[in-house]
All heavy atoms as a GROMACS GRO file, in nm:
protein
  604
    1MET      N    1   0.085  -0.117  -0.001
    1MET     CA    2   0.000  -0.001   0.000
    1MET      C    3   0.090   0.125  -0.002
    1MET      O    4   0.184   0.132   0.072
    1MET     CB    5  -0.090  -0.003   0.124
    1MET     CG    6  -0.193   0.105   0.123
    1MET     SD    7  -0.328   0.066   0.237
    1MET     CE    8  -0.304   0.188   0.358
    2ALA      N    9   0.056   0.217  -0.081
    2ALA     CA   10   0.136   0.341  -0.093
    2ALA      C   11   0.118   0.428   0.032
    2ALA      O   12   0.009   0.434   0.094
    2ALA     CB   13   0.093   0.418  -0.215
    3GLU      N   14   0.225   0.492   0.070
    3GLU     CA   15   0.217   0.584   0.186
    3GLU      C   16   0.145   0.710   0.147
    3GLU      O   17   0.148   0.754   0.029
    3GLU     CB   18   0.360   0.620   0.229
    3GLU     CG   19   0.431   0.505   0.296
    3GLU     CD   20   0.564   0.550   0.353
    3GLU    OE1   21   0.571   0.663   0.406
    3GLU    OE2   22   0.657   0.470   0.350
    4LEU      N   23   0.077   0.768   0.243
    4LEU     CA   24   0.005   0.891   0.220
    4LEU      C   25   0.103   1.007   0.223
    4LEU      O   26   0.200   1.008   0.302
    4LEU     CB   27  -0.101   0.911   0.326
    4LEU     CG   28  -0.211   0.810   0.339
    4LEU    CD1   29  -0.302   0.840   0.452
    4LEU    CD2   30  -0.288   0.798   0.209
    5SER      N   31   0.078   1.106   0.142
    5SER     CA   32   0.160   1.226   0.147
    5SER      C   33   0.131   1.297   0.279
    5SER      O   34   0.031   1.277   0.342
    5SER     CB   35   0.132   1.318   0.026
    5SER     OG   36   0.004   1.377   0.046
    6VAL      N   37   0.218   1.388   0.314
    6VAL     CA   38   0.201   1.465   0.437
    6VAL      C   39   0.069   1.545   0.430
    6VAL      O   40  -0.006   1.550   0.527
    6VAL     CB   41   0.320   1.561   0.456
    6VAL    CG1   42   0.297   1.651   0.572
    6VAL    CG2   43   0.449   1.482   0.473
    7TRP      N   44   0.040   1.601   0.315
    7TRP     CA   45  -0.082   1.683   0.299
    7TRP      C   46  -0.206   1.594   0.308
    7TRP      O   47  -0.306   1.634   0.368
    7TRP     CB   48  -0.078   1.760   0.170
    7TRP     CG   49   0.018   1.875   0.178
    7TRP    CD1   50   0.137   1.885   0.113
    7TRP    CD2   51   0.004   1.994   0.256
    7TRP    NE1   52   0.200   2.004   0.145
    7TRP    CE2   53   0.118   2.072   0.234
    7TRP    CE3   54  -0.091   2.042   0.343
    7TRP    CZ2   55   0.138   2.196   0.297
    7TRP    CZ3   56  -0.073   2.165   0.404
    7TRP    CH2   57   0.041   2.238   0.378
    8HIS      N   58  -0.200   1.480   0.244
    8HIS     CA   59  -0.314   1.389   0.246
    8HIS      C   60  -0.344   1.345   0.390
    8HIS      O   61  -0.461   1.348   0.433
    8HIS     CB   62  -0.286   1.270   0.156
    8HIS     CG   63  -0.406   1.184   0.133
    8HIS    ND1   64  -0.396   1.060   0.080
    8HIS    CD2   65  -0.537   1.202   0.156
    8HIS    CE1   66  -0.517   1.005   0.068
    8HIS    NE2   67  -0.606   1.092   0.116
    9ALA      N   68  -0.243   1.310   0.464
    9ALA     CA   69  -0.262   1.270   0.604
    9ALA      C   70  -0.316   1.386   0.686
    9ALA      O   71  -0.404   1.370   0.772
    9ALA     CB   72  -0.131   1.222   0.659
   10HIS      N   73  -0.267   1.506   0.659
   10HIS     CA   74  -0.312   1.626   0.732
   10HIS      C   75  -0.462   1.651   0.706
   10HIS      O   76  -0.538   1.675   0.798
   10HIS     CB   77  -0.229   1.746   0.690
   10HIS     CG   78  -0.275   1.876   0.748
   10HIS    ND1   79  -0.258   1.906   0.881
   10HIS    CD2   80  -0.340   1.982   0.693
   10HIS    CE1   81  -0.308   2.024   0.906
   10HIS    NE2   82  -0.358   2.074   0.793
   11PHE      N   83  -0.504   1.642   0.580
   11PHE     CA   84  -0.645   1.668   0.547
   11PHE      C   85  -0.737   1.558   0.600
   11PHE      O   86  -0.849   1.582   0.638
   11PHE     CB   87  -0.663   1.693   0.398
   11PHE     CG   88  -0.612   1.825   0.354
   11PHE    CD1   89  -0.512   1.836   0.261
   11PHE    CD2   90  -0.666   1.942   0.408
   11PHE    CE1   91  -0.462   1.961   0.225
   11PHE    CE2   92  -0.616   2.068   0.371
   11PHE     CZ   93  -0.517   2.077   0.278
   12LEU      N   94  -0.688   1.434   0.605
   12LEU     CA   95  -0.765   1.326   0.665
   12LEU      C   96  -0.785   1.353   0.814
   12LEU      O   97  -0.895   1.330   0.868
   12LEU     CB   98  -0.698   1.191   0.646
   12LEU     CG   99  -0.708   1.132   0.509
   12LEU    CD1  100  -0.629   1.002   0.502
   12LEU    CD2  101  -0.855   1.107   0.473
   13GLN      N  102  -0.682   1.402   0.880
   13GLN     CA  103  -0.694   1.437   1.023
   13GLN      C  104  -0.794   1.550   1.041
   13GLN      O  105  -0.875   1.547   1.132
   13GLN     CB  106  -0.559   1.475   1.080
   13GLN     CG  107  -0.563   1.509   1.228
   13GLN     CD  108  -0.429   1.546   1.284
   13GLN    OE1  109  -0.331   1.557   1.209
   13GLN    NE2  110  -0.422   1.569   1.412
   14LEU      N  111  -0.792   1.651   0.954
   14LEU     CA  112  -0.889   1.761   0.965
   14LEU      C  113  -1.031   1.712   0.940
   14LEU      O  114  -1.124   1.757   1.005
   14LEU     CB  115  -0.855   1.871   0.862
   14LEU     CG  116  -0.730   1.953   0.893
   14LEU    CD1  117  -0.702   2.051   0.781
   14LEU    CD2  118  -0.744   2.025   1.024
   15ALA      N  119  -1.050   1.620   0.849
   15ALA     CA  120  -1.184   1.564   0.822
   15ALA      C  121  -1.235   1.487   0.941
   15ALA      O  122  -1.352   1.501   0.978
   15ALA     CB  123  -1.180   1.472   0.700
   16ARG      N  124  -1.148   1.409   1.005
   16ARG     CA  125  -1.191   1.335   1.126
   16ARG      C  126  -1.228   1.432   1.238
   16ARG      O  127  -1.323   1.411   1.311
   16ARG     CB  128  -1.080   1.239   1.170
   16ARG     CG  129  -1.070   1.115   1.084
   16ARG     CD  130  -0.979   1.010   1.147
   16ARG     NE  131  -0.841   1.059   1.155
   16ARG     CZ  132  -0.747   1.042   1.060
   16ARG    NH1  133  -0.778   0.973   0.952
   16ARG    NH2  134  -0.624   1.088   1.076
   17TYR      N  135  -1.152   1.540   1.253
   17TYR     CA  136  -1.181   1.639   1.353
   17TYR      C  137  -1.313   1.705   1.325
   17TYR      O  138  -1.395   1.731   1.416
   17TYR     CB  139  -1.070   1.745   1.361
   17TYR     CG  140  -1.108   1.860   1.451
   17TYR    CD1  141  -1.101   1.844   1.590
   17TYR    CD2  142  -1.153   1.979   1.402
   17TYR    CE1  143  -1.135   1.948   1.674
   17TYR    CE2  144  -1.190   2.083   1.482
   17TYR     CZ  145  -1.182   2.068   1.620
   17TYR     OH  146  -1.221   2.167   1.704
   18ASN      N  147  -1.342   1.734   1.200
   18ASN     CA  148  -1.466   1.797   1.159
   18ASN      C  149  -1.587   1.710   1.199
   18ASN      O  150  -1.685   1.758   1.251
   18ASN     CB  151  -1.466   1.827   1.012
   18ASN     CG  152  -1.588   1.902   0.967
   18ASN    OD1  153  -1.656   1.963   1.047
   18ASN    ND2  154  -1.618   1.893   0.838
   19VAL      N  155  -1.576   1.580   1.171
   19VAL     CA  156  -1.685   1.488   1.209
   19VAL      C  157  -1.700   1.486   1.359
   19VAL      O  158  -1.816   1.493   1.412
   19VAL     CB  159  -1.657   1.346   1.154
   19VAL    CG1  160  -1.755   1.246   1.212
   19VAL    CG2  161  -1.665   1.348   1.002
   20TRP      N  162  -1.590   1.481   1.434
   20TRP     CA  163  -1.598   1.474   1.579
   20TRP      C  164  -1.663   1.603   1.637
   20TRP      O  165  -1.751   1.597   1.719
   20TRP     CB  166  -1.456   1.460   1.636
   20TRP     CG  167  -1.450   1.474   1.785
   20TRP    CD1  168  -1.479   1.379   1.877
   20TRP    CD2  169  -1.416   1.593   1.856
   20TRP    NE1  170  -1.464   1.430   2.001
   20TRP    CE2  171  -1.426   1.560   1.993
   20TRP    CE3  172  -1.380   1.722   1.818
   20TRP    CZ2  173  -1.398   1.655   2.093
   20TRP    CZ3  174  -1.353   1.812   1.917
   20TRP    CH2  175  -1.363   1.780   2.052
   21ALA      N  176  -1.617   1.719   1.585
   21ALA     CA  177  -1.668   1.847   1.635
   21ALA      C  178  -1.817   1.864   1.597
   21ALA      O  179  -1.895   1.911   1.682
   21ALA     CB  180  -1.588   1.962   1.580
   22THR      N  181  -1.855   1.826   1.477
   22THR     CA  182  -1.993   1.838   1.435
   22THR      C  183  -2.083   1.747   1.522
   22THR      O  184  -2.190   1.791   1.568
   22THR     CB  185  -2.008   1.799   1.288
   22THR    OG1  186  -1.926   1.887   1.211
   22THR    CG2  187  -2.153   1.810   1.241
   23ARG      N  188  -2.043   1.624   1.545
   23ARG     CA  189  -2.120   1.533   1.628
   23ARG      C  190  -2.134   1.588   1.767
   23ARG      O  191  -2.245   1.587   1.825
   23ARG     CB  192  -2.056   1.395   1.634
   23ARG     CG  193  -2.140   1.298   1.710
   23ARG     CD  194  -2.079   1.158   1.730
   23ARG     NE  195  -1.993   1.110   1.625
   23ARG     CZ  196  -1.863   1.102   1.636
   23ARG    NH1  197  -1.803   1.141   1.745
   23ARG    NH2  198  -1.789   1.055   1.537
   24ARG      N  199  -2.031   1.642   1.822
   24ARG     CA  200  -2.034   1.698   1.958
   24ARG      C  201  -2.128   1.819   1.966
   24ARG      O  202  -2.208   1.832   2.059
   24ARG     CB  203  -1.891   1.736   2.000
   24ARG     CG  204  -1.882   1.775   2.142
   24ARG     CD  205  -1.742   1.782   2.186
   24ARG     NE  206  -1.738   1.832   2.326
   24ARG     CZ  207  -1.638   1.886   2.381
   24ARG    NH1  208  -1.525   1.899   2.315
   24ARG    NH2  209  -1.644   1.926   2.506
   25LEU      N  210  -2.124   1.904   1.867
   25LEU     CA  211  -2.212   2.020   1.862
   25LEU      C  212  -2.358   1.978   1.848
   25LEU      O  213  -2.444   2.029   1.919
   25LEU     CB  214  -2.173   2.108   1.742
   25LEU     CG  215  -2.257   2.235   1.721
   25LEU    CD1  216  -2.240   2.329   1.839
   25LEU    CD2  217  -2.218   2.300   1.591
   26LEU      N  218  -2.387   1.882   1.764
   26LEU     CA  219  -2.526   1.832   1.749
   26LEU      C  220  -2.576   1.767   1.876
   26LEU      O  221  -2.690   1.789   1.914
   26LEU     CB  222  -2.534   1.735   1.632
   26LEU     CG  223  -2.512   1.798   1.493
   26LEU    CD1  224  -2.502   1.692   1.389
   26LEU    CD2  225  -2.625   1.894   1.461
   27GLU      N  226  -2.493   1.689   1.940
   27GLU     CA  227  -2.536   1.622   2.065
   27GLU      C  228  -2.563   1.727   2.173
   27GLU      O  229  -2.657   1.711   2.251
   27GLU     CB  230  -2.432   1.521   2.110
   27GLU     CG  231  -2.428   1.396   2.023
   27GLU     CD  232  -2.312   1.302   2.051
   27GLU    OE1  233  -2.222   1.342   2.126
   27GLU    OE2  234  -2.312   1.193   1.993
   28GLU      N  235  -2.485   1.832   2.177
   28GLU     CA  236  -2.509   1.939   2.274
   28GLU      C  237  -2.640   2.013   2.243
   28GLU      O  238  -2.715   2.049   2.333
   28GLU     CB  239  -2.390   2.035   2.275
   28GLU     CG  240  -2.396   2.136   2.385
   28GLU     CD  241  -2.386   2.076   2.524
   28GLU    OE1  242  -2.318   1.972   2.542
   28GLU    OE2  243  -2.447   2.130   2.618
   29ALA      N  244  -2.665   2.038   2.115
   29ALA     CA  245  -2.791   2.101   2.073
   29ALA      C  246  -2.909   2.016   2.114
   29ALA      O  247  -3.013   2.071   2.162
   29ALA     CB  248  -2.792   2.127   1.924
   30ILE      N  249  -2.900   1.887   2.099
   30ILE     CA  250  -3.010   1.797   2.134
   30ILE      C  251  -3.026   1.791   2.284
   30ILE      O  252  -3.139   1.789   2.334
   30ILE     CB  253  -2.990   1.659   2.075
   30ILE    CG1  254  -3.001   1.665   1.922
   30ILE    CG2  255  -3.087   1.556   2.128
   30ILE    CD1  256  -2.953   1.540   1.848
   31ALA      N  257  -2.918   1.792   2.360
   31ALA     CA  258  -2.925   1.790   2.506
   31ALA      C  259  -2.990   1.919   2.556
   31ALA      O  260  -3.064   1.914   2.653
   31ALA     CB  261  -2.783   1.773   2.567
   32THR      N  262  -2.962   2.029   2.492
   32THR     CA  263  -3.020   2.157   2.531
   32THR      C  264  -3.168   2.164   2.496
   32THR      O  265  -3.251   2.210   2.575
   32THR     CB  266  -2.946   2.272   2.462
   32THR    OG1  267  -2.808   2.264   2.495
   32THR    CG2  268  -2.999   2.407   2.506
   33ASP      N  269  -3.201   2.120   2.375
   33ASP     CA  270  -3.342   2.123   2.330
   33ASP      C  271  -3.376   1.988   2.262
   33ASP      O  272  -3.347   1.971   2.143
   33ASP     CB  273  -3.359   2.237   2.227
   33ASP     CG  274  -3.500   2.251   2.177
   33ASP    OD1  275  -3.593   2.189   2.232
   33ASP    OD2  276  -3.518   2.321   2.075
   34PRO      N  277  -3.433   1.895   2.339
   34PRO     CA  278  -3.462   1.761   2.284
   34PRO      C  279  -3.551   1.763   2.162
   34PRO      O  280  -3.554   1.666   2.087
   34PRO     CB  281  -3.527   1.688   2.400
   34PRO     CG  282  -3.484   1.761   2.522
   34PRO     CD  283  -3.466   1.904   2.479
   35SER      N  284  -3.627   1.869   2.140
   35SER     CA  285  -3.717   1.875   2.026
   35SER      C  286  -3.653   1.934   1.903
   35SER      O  287  -3.722   1.963   1.806
   35SER     CB  288  -3.846   1.953   2.064
   35SER     OG  289  -3.810   2.089   2.089
   36HIS      N  290  -3.525   1.956   1.903
   36HIS     CA  291  -3.452   2.017   1.791
   36HIS      C  292  -3.443   1.912   1.677
   36HIS      O  293  -3.350   1.834   1.666
   36HIS     CB  294  -3.315   2.060   1.835
   36HIS     CG  295  -3.251   2.159   1.744
   36HIS    ND1  296  -3.214   2.125   1.614
   36HIS    CD2  297  -3.217   2.287   1.761
   36HIS    CE1  298  -3.160   2.229   1.556
   36HIS    NE2  299  -3.161   2.331   1.643
   37GLU      N  300  -3.542   1.915   1.588
   37GLU     CA  301  -3.555   1.813   1.482
   37GLU      C  302  -3.441   1.818   1.381
   37GLU      O  303  -3.393   1.713   1.338
   37GLU     CB  304  -3.688   1.826   1.411
   37GLU     CG  305  -3.806   1.795   1.500
   37GLU     CD  306  -3.805   1.649   1.544
   37GLU    OE1  307  -3.772   1.562   1.464
   37GLU    OE2  308  -3.840   1.626   1.660
   38GLU      N  309  -3.397   1.936   1.342
   38GLU     CA  310  -3.292   1.948   1.242
   38GLU      C  311  -3.162   1.885   1.294
   38GLU      O  312  -3.092   1.815   1.220
   38GLU     CB  313  -3.270   2.092   1.203
   38GLU     CG  314  -3.381   2.150   1.121
   38GLU     CD  315  -3.355   2.294   1.085
   38GLU    OE1  316  -3.238   2.338   1.085
   38GLU    OE2  317  -3.451   2.365   1.060
   39ALA      N  318  -3.129   1.908   1.421
   39ALA     CA  319  -3.010   1.854   1.478
   39ALA      C  320  -3.020   1.700   1.483
   39ALA      O  321  -2.924   1.630   1.453
   39ALA     CB  322  -2.984   1.907   1.617
   40ARG      N  323  -3.134   1.648   1.523
   40ARG     CA  324  -3.155   1.503   1.527
   40ARG      C  325  -3.141   1.440   1.387
   40ARG      O  326  -3.079   1.334   1.370
   40ARG     CB  327  -3.286   1.468   1.588
   40ARG     CG  328  -3.293   1.496   1.735
   40ARG     CD  329  -3.428   1.448   1.791
   40ARG     NE  330  -3.432   1.463   1.932
   40ARG     CZ  331  -3.377   1.380   2.020
   40ARG    NH1  332  -3.313   1.274   1.979
   40ARG    NH2  333  -3.382   1.402   2.150
   41LEU      N  334  -3.198   1.504   1.290
   41LEU     CA  335  -3.194   1.452   1.154
   41LEU      C  336  -3.050   1.454   1.100
   41LEU      O  337  -3.002   1.356   1.039
   41LEU     CB  338  -3.284   1.532   1.061
   41LEU     CG  339  -3.305   1.482   0.921
   41LEU    CD1  340  -3.366   1.344   0.926
   41LEU    CD2  341  -3.388   1.577   0.843
   42TYR      N  342  -2.977   1.562   1.122
   42TYR     CA  343  -2.839   1.570   1.076
   42TYR      C  344  -2.748   1.471   1.149
   42TYR      O  345  -2.660   1.412   1.088
   42TYR     CB  346  -2.784   1.712   1.088
   42TYR     CG  347  -2.655   1.727   1.017
   42TYR    CD1  348  -2.650   1.733   0.875
   42TYR    CD2  349  -2.534   1.733   1.084
   42TYR    CE1  350  -2.530   1.744   0.809
   42TYR    CE2  351  -2.414   1.746   1.018
   42TYR     CZ  352  -2.413   1.752   0.879
   42TYR     OH  353  -2.293   1.761   0.814
   43LEU      N  354  -2.776   1.447   1.278
   43LEU     CA  355  -2.701   1.350   1.355
   43LEU      C  356  -2.723   1.210   1.298
   43LEU      O  357  -2.631   1.131   1.287
   43LEU     CB  358  -2.736   1.358   1.503
   43LEU     CG  359  -2.647   1.278   1.595
   43LEU    CD1  360  -2.500   1.323   1.587
   43LEU    CD2  361  -2.701   1.289   1.738
   44ALA      N  362  -2.845   1.181   1.256
   44ALA     CA  363  -2.876   1.052   1.194
   44ALA      C  364  -2.799   1.040   1.062
   44ALA      O  365  -2.743   0.934   1.034
   44ALA     CB  366  -3.024   1.038   1.171
   45PHE      N  367  -2.793   1.146   0.985
   45PHE     CA  368  -2.716   1.145   0.860
   45PHE      C  369  -2.568   1.121   0.891
   45PHE      O  370  -2.502   1.042   0.822
   45PHE     CB  371  -2.732   1.279   0.790
   45PHE     CG  372  -2.633   1.297   0.677
   45PHE    CD1  373  -2.650   1.232   0.558
   45PHE    CD2  374  -2.521   1.376   0.697
   45PHE    CE1  375  -2.556   1.247   0.455
   45PHE    CE2  376  -2.426   1.393   0.595
   45PHE     CZ  377  -2.446   1.328   0.475
   46LEU      N  378  -2.519   1.185   0.998
   46LEU     CA  379  -2.377   1.168   1.033
   46LEU      C  380  -2.348   1.025   1.070
   46LEU      O  381  -2.245   0.968   1.034
   46LEU     CB  382  -2.344   1.263   1.146
   46LEU     CG  383  -2.198   1.289   1.176
   46LEU    CD1  384  -2.127   1.345   1.052
   46LEU    CD2  385  -2.186   1.386   1.292
   47HIS      N  386  -2.436   0.964   1.148
   47HIS     CA  387  -2.417   0.821   1.184
   47HIS      C  388  -2.422   0.732   1.062
   47HIS      O  389  -2.341   0.639   1.052
   47HIS     CB  390  -2.527   0.778   1.285
   47HIS     CG  391  -2.504   0.832   1.420
   47HIS    ND1  392  -2.610   0.872   1.502
   47HIS    CD2  393  -2.392   0.854   1.494
   47HIS    CE1  394  -2.560   0.919   1.614
   47HIS    NE2  395  -2.429   0.908   1.611
   48GLY      N  396  -2.508   0.759   0.967
   48GLY     CA  397  -2.508   0.682   0.844
   48GLY      C  398  -2.378   0.700   0.765
   48GLY      O  399  -2.324   0.606   0.710
   49HIS      N  400  -2.327   0.819   0.764
   49HIS     CA  401  -2.200   0.848   0.695
   49HIS      C  402  -2.083   0.776   0.761
   49HIS      O  403  -1.990   0.733   0.690
   49HIS     CB  404  -2.177   1.001   0.693
   49HIS     CG  405  -2.050   1.040   0.629
   49HIS    ND1  406  -2.031   1.034   0.490
   49HIS    CD2  407  -1.934   1.090   0.677
   49HIS    CE1  408  -1.910   1.076   0.463
   49HIS    NE2  409  -1.849   1.109   0.574
   50GLU      N  410  -2.086   0.762   0.889
   50GLU     CA  411  -1.980   0.693   0.961
   50GLU      C  412  -1.989   0.543   0.956
   50GLU      O  413  -1.906   0.473   1.005
   50GLU     CB  414  -1.982   0.736   1.110
   50GLU     CG  415  -1.944   0.880   1.134
   50GLU     CD  416  -1.954   0.918   1.280
   50GLU    OE1  417  -2.039   0.862   1.351
   50GLU    OE2  418  -1.874   1.003   1.322
   51GLY      N  419  -2.095   0.491   0.893
   51GLY     CA  420  -2.113   0.348   0.880
   51GLY      C  421  -2.197   0.286   0.992
   51GLY      O  422  -2.208   0.164   1.001
   52LYS      N  423  -2.256   0.364   1.074
   52LYS     CA  424  -2.342   0.317   1.181
   52LYS      C  425  -2.487   0.310   1.128
   52LYS      O  426  -2.574   0.388   1.168
   52LYS     CB  427  -2.332   0.410   1.306
   52LYS     CG  428  -2.191   0.419   1.361
   52LYS     CD  429  -2.186   0.517   1.471
   52LYS     CE  430  -2.042   0.531   1.522
   52LYS     NZ  431  -2.027   0.639   1.619
   53ARG      N  432  -2.508   0.216   1.037
   53ARG     CA  433  -2.634   0.216   0.962
   53ARG      C  434  -2.751   0.181   1.048
   53ARG      O  435  -2.861   0.237   1.030
   53ARG     CB  436  -2.621   0.116   0.849
   53ARG     CG  437  -2.525   0.164   0.742
   53ARG     CD  438  -2.523   0.079   0.621
   53ARG     NE  439  -2.435   0.131   0.520
   53ARG     CZ  440  -2.321   0.074   0.485
   53ARG    NH1  441  -2.286  -0.039   0.539
   53ARG    NH2  442  -2.246   0.134   0.393
   54ILE      N  443  -2.740   0.089   1.140
   54ILE     CA  444  -2.852   0.051   1.225
   54ILE      C  445  -2.895   0.167   1.312
   54ILE      O  446  -3.014   0.201   1.323
   54ILE     CB  447  -2.818  -0.071   1.310
   54ILE    CG1  448  -2.799  -0.194   1.219
   54ILE    CG2  449  -2.926  -0.100   1.412
   54ILE    CD1  450  -2.753  -0.317   1.286
   55ARG      N  451  -2.796   0.233   1.373
   55ARG     CA  452  -2.831   0.349   1.457
   55ARG      C  453  -2.894   0.463   1.376
   55ARG      O  454  -2.990   0.525   1.415
   55ARG     CB  455  -2.702   0.400   1.524
   55ARG     CG  456  -2.730   0.509   1.626
   55ARG     CD  457  -2.606   0.540   1.707
   55ARG     NE  458  -2.637   0.645   1.803
   55ARG     CZ  459  -2.549   0.693   1.886
   55ARG    NH1  460  -2.429   0.638   1.891
   55ARG    NH2  461  -2.579   0.788   1.968
   56ALA      N  462  -2.839   0.487   1.255
   56ALA     CA  463  -2.895   0.589   1.168
   56ALA      C  464  -3.036   0.556   1.129
   56ALA      O  465  -3.122   0.640   1.128
   56ALA     CB  466  -2.808   0.604   1.045
   57ALA      N  467  -3.061   0.429   1.093
   57ALA     CA  468  -3.196   0.388   1.053
   57ALA      C  469  -3.295   0.405   1.168
   57ALA      O  470  -3.409   0.450   1.146
   57ALA     CB  471  -3.197   0.244   1.008
   58GLN      N  472  -3.253   0.374   1.287
   58GLN     CA  473  -3.342   0.394   1.404
   58GLN      C  474  -3.372   0.541   1.427
   58GLN      O  475  -3.487   0.578   1.450
   58GLN     CB  476  -3.276   0.337   1.532
   58GLN     CG  477  -3.271   0.188   1.531
   58GLN     CD  478  -3.185   0.134   1.648
   58GLN    OE1  479  -3.108   0.206   1.708
   58GLN    NE2  480  -3.200   0.007   1.675
   59GLU      N  481  -3.274   0.627   1.411
   59GLU     CA  482  -3.296   0.770   1.429
   59GLU      C  483  -3.385   0.828   1.319
   59GLU      O  484  -3.473   0.908   1.346
   59GLU     CB  485  -3.160   0.843   1.433
   59GLU     CG  486  -3.085   0.807   1.562
   59GLU     CD  487  -2.945   0.861   1.562
   59GLU    OE1  488  -2.897   0.910   1.455
   59GLU    OE2  489  -2.882   0.860   1.670
   60TYR      N  490  -3.362   0.783   1.195
   60TYR     CA  491  -3.449   0.831   1.086
   60TYR      C  492  -3.594   0.784   1.109
   60TYR      O  493  -3.688   0.861   1.091
   60TYR     CB  494  -3.403   0.777   0.949
   60TYR     CG  495  -3.288   0.854   0.888
   60TYR    CD1  496  -3.172   0.791   0.844
   60TYR    CD2  497  -3.297   0.992   0.868
   60TYR    CE1  498  -3.068   0.862   0.786
   60TYR    CE2  499  -3.194   1.066   0.810
   60TYR     CZ  500  -3.082   0.998   0.767
   60TYR     OH  501  -2.981   1.069   0.710
   61ARG      N  502  -3.610   0.659   1.152
   61ARG     CA  503  -3.742   0.604   1.177
   61ARG      C  504  -3.812   0.687   1.285
   61ARG      O  505  -3.932   0.716   1.273
   61ARG     CB  506  -3.731   0.457   1.218
   61ARG     CG  507  -3.865   0.389   1.217
   61ARG     CD  508  -3.853   0.239   1.247
   61ARG     NE  509  -3.761   0.173   1.154
   61ARG     CZ  510  -3.644   0.116   1.190
   61ARG    NH1  511  -3.607   0.118   1.313
   61ARG    NH2  512  -3.568   0.058   1.103
   62GLU      N  513  -3.740   0.720   1.392
   62GLU     CA  514  -3.802   0.800   1.497
   62GLU      C  515  -3.847   0.935   1.445
   62GLU      O  516  -3.955   0.983   1.482
   62GLU     CB  517  -3.701   0.823   1.612
   62GLU     CG  518  -3.670   0.702   1.693
   62GLU     CD  519  -3.558   0.724   1.793
   62GLU    OE1  520  -3.516   0.844   1.807
   62GLU    OE2  521  -3.513   0.630   1.856
   63ARG      N  522  -3.772   0.997   1.359
   63ARG     CA  523  -3.810   1.128   1.303
   63ARG      C  524  -3.933   1.116   1.216
   63ARG      O  525  -4.021   1.195   1.219
   63ARG     CB  526  -3.696   1.191   1.217
   63ARG     CG  527  -3.570   1.216   1.290
   63ARG     CD  528  -3.590   1.313   1.405
   63ARG     NE  529  -3.548   1.239   1.524
   63ARG     CZ  530  -3.616   1.231   1.638
   63ARG    NH1  531  -3.727   1.296   1.657
   63ARG    NH2  532  -3.576   1.159   1.738
   64VAL      N  533  -3.934   1.011   1.133
   64VAL     CA  534  -4.048   0.994   1.037
   64VAL      C  535  -4.174   0.962   1.114
   64VAL      O  536  -4.281   1.017   1.084
   64VAL     CB  537  -4.013   0.884   0.934
   64VAL    CG1  538  -4.139   0.847   0.853
   64VAL    CG2  539  -3.901   0.928   0.842
   65VAL      N  540  -4.167   0.874   1.213
   65VAL     CA  541  -4.285   0.838   1.290
   65VAL      C  542  -4.337   0.961   1.364
   65VAL      O  543  -4.457   0.987   1.365
   65VAL     CB  544  -4.253   0.722   1.386
   65VAL    CG1  545  -4.366   0.701   1.485
   65VAL    CG2  546  -4.231   0.594   1.306
   66ARG      N  547  -4.248   1.031   1.429
   66ARG     CA  548  -4.288   1.154   1.502
   66ARG      C  549  -4.352   1.256   1.409
   66ARG      O  550  -4.456   1.313   1.440
   66ARG     CB  551  -4.170   1.216   1.573
   66ARG     CG  552  -4.214   1.343   1.652
   66ARG     CD  553  -4.102   1.401   1.728
   66ARG     NE  554  -4.068   1.311   1.840
   66ARG     CZ  555  -3.958   1.323   1.910
   66ARG    NH1  556  -3.870   1.418   1.885
   66ARG    NH2  557  -3.934   1.240   2.008
   67ALA      N  558  -4.294   1.278   1.293
   67ALA     CA  559  -4.349   1.374   1.197
   67ALA      C  560  -4.486   1.326   1.146
   67ALA      O  561  -4.575   1.411   1.131
   67ALA     CB  562  -4.250   1.392   1.080
   68SER      N  563  -4.503   1.199   1.123
   68SER     CA  564  -4.630   1.151   1.072
   68SER      C  565  -4.740   1.162   1.176
   68SER      O  566  -4.856   1.193   1.143
   68SER     CB  567  -4.621   1.006   1.019
   68SER     OG  568  -4.590   0.922   1.129
   69PHE      N  569  -4.709   1.145   1.304
   69PHE     CA  570  -4.811   1.162   1.409
   69PHE      C  571  -4.840   1.308   1.438
   69PHE      O  572  -4.953   1.340   1.476
   69PHE     CB  573  -4.767   1.090   1.537
   69PHE     CG  574  -4.790   0.942   1.534
   69PHE    CD1  575  -4.682   0.853   1.547
   69PHE    CD2  576  -4.917   0.889   1.513
   69PHE    CE1  577  -4.703   0.718   1.543
   69PHE    CE2  578  -4.939   0.753   1.509
   69PHE     CZ  579  -4.832   0.667   1.524
   70GLU      N  580  -4.744   1.396   1.416
   70GLU     CA  581  -4.770   1.538   1.435
   70GLU      C  582  -4.861   1.593   1.331
   70GLU      O  583  -4.931   1.691   1.356
   70GLU     CB  584  -4.638   1.612   1.435
   70GLU     CG  585  -4.556   1.590   1.561
   70GLU     CD  586  -4.419   1.659   1.559
   70GLU    OE1  587  -4.385   1.715   1.452
   70GLU    OE2  588  -4.348   1.653   1.659
   71ASP      N  589  -4.864   1.530   1.213
   71ASP     CA  590  -4.954   1.576   1.105
   71ASP      C  591  -5.097   1.539   1.131
   71ASP      O  592  -5.190   1.597   1.070
   71ASP     CB  593  -4.910   1.519   0.971
   71ASP     CG  594  -4.779   1.583   0.923
   71ASP    OD1  595  -4.746   1.690   0.974
   71ASP    OD2  596  -4.711   1.520   0.838
   72LEU      N  597  -5.125   1.445   1.218
   72LEU     CA  598  -5.264   1.402   1.242
   72LEU      C  599  -5.341   1.498   1.322
   72LEU      O  600  -5.308   1.578   1.396
   72LEU     CB  601  -5.262   1.265   1.316
   72LEU     CG  602  -5.205   1.151   1.235
   72LEU    CD1  603  -5.204   1.025   1.319
   72LEU    CD2  604  -5.285   1.126   1.109
   0.00000   0.00000   0.00000
């Protein structure tokens, strides 16, 4: 396997930090306001992006079910 260039490794580290910081910010927004739907939806997207498909599917399902009952 070819070694990563210094810049490639640096940008990968920045991308990992971005995911970590975004997740932390979203979790704090949800802890502050549990009804913050946009933060919950984006956090579900983030979990799906990280490969946590089951957790993401459960979170999406919760959002869809809640939204469908709110329309009634």
